[in-house]
N, C-alpha and C positions, 0 to 999 in steps of 0.2 A: 533379386529376391522376389520374383513374381509370385502371386498368390500367397503372400505372407499373412500372418495374423497380427502384424504390427498395428498399433493405434497411433503411434507417434514416431517420427523419424528423428534421430539424434536426441536421445533422452536428456542429455545434460548440456551445459554451456562449454564453450571452448573446444569443440570437436574439431580436430585437425586431420583431414584426410587428403594429403597432398597428391597421392597416386590415383585417387578415384577419378575415372574418366566417364564411366557409364553407370547410372543408377536406374535400375529397372525394378519398379515396385508395382507393375501392372497387375490389375485385378486384386489388389489388396483392399478388399471391401471395407475393412474396419479402420483404415488409415484416416485419421481425422486431421492431423496437424503435421506440418513439416517445420522443423525448427530452423534456426539461422543457417544459411548456406555459405556464409563468408569463409568458413574453414575448409571449403572444397573448391579451391581456386582453379583446378584443372578439369573440372566437370565439363564434359562435351555433350553429353546426352542425358536428359532426364525424362523417363518414361513413367507416367502416372495413369496411363489409360485404364479406365474401368475402376478407379478408386472412388467409388460412389459416395463415400462419407466425407471426402475431402472438401473443405469449404473455401480455402484460399491458398494461394501461393505466396510465400513470404517475399517482401520487397528486397530482401538480401539476395535474391536471384540475380539482381542487377550487378552484383559483384563477381559473378561467374563469367569472366571475360572470354573464356574459350567455349562457352555453350553454343552449339550449332543447331541443336534440335531439342524441342520440348513437346511432349505429347501428353495432353490432358483430356483427350477425347473420352467421352462417356463418363466424365466426372459430373454427374447430374446435379450435385449439390454445390458445385464450385460457383461461388458468387464473386470472388475477387481474383483478378489477374493483374499484376503490376503494370502500371503505365510508365511512360517515359523510360523505356529500356535503354540501358547503356551497354547491353550485350552486343558489342560490335561484330561478333562472329555469328550471331543467330541467323540461320538460313531457313529453317523449317519449323512451322508452328501448327500443331493440331489442336483445334478448338471445337471440332465437330461433336455434336450431341451433348453440348453443355447449355441446356436451356436457360439457366439462371444468369449466364453472362449475356447481358443485353446491350452492352456497348463495347465496341472493338477498342482495345487498349492501344495506346501509342506504341508502335513497333519500330525498330530501327530499319533504316533503308536497306540493310543487308538481307532482309527476309525475302527469299525467292519463292517460297511455297507456303501458302496459307490455306488450311482446311477449315471451313466454317459450316459444312452441311449440318442441318438440323440444330443449329445453335439458336440462341435467343437474340442474336444480333439482327437488328432491323435495317441498319444502314451502314455502309462502308464509305468512308471518305478518303481522299488521297492523303490528307494530313495524318490519318491513322496509320497508314502503311509507308510513310516516308516517301 
């Protein structure tokens, strides 16, 4: 659903989307909040590129054990990104052009590609990237 007019993803509680593998909400400028992701256990790719109103990624993203790629590039108001990831399948993380993310979150050792261009991150340590 790129370029959608959504302001919130998953409007209610107990959303169960067992077959959803890719969620593309890129360029959804009005998206402010993503609700609990625990009901999307087979999610492999989350694309939020250009969601300029989005402030944080919910910690429930850690429950998406099949997640291989997350793209939050150009989410200029994104302040929070969950640390201590348990996503053991995560391989690619796009954090470029996220000026409000000033500290690299703890990422799993499975991450092979990390994009940080024009981010607010000042220092990268080995502990951050496993």
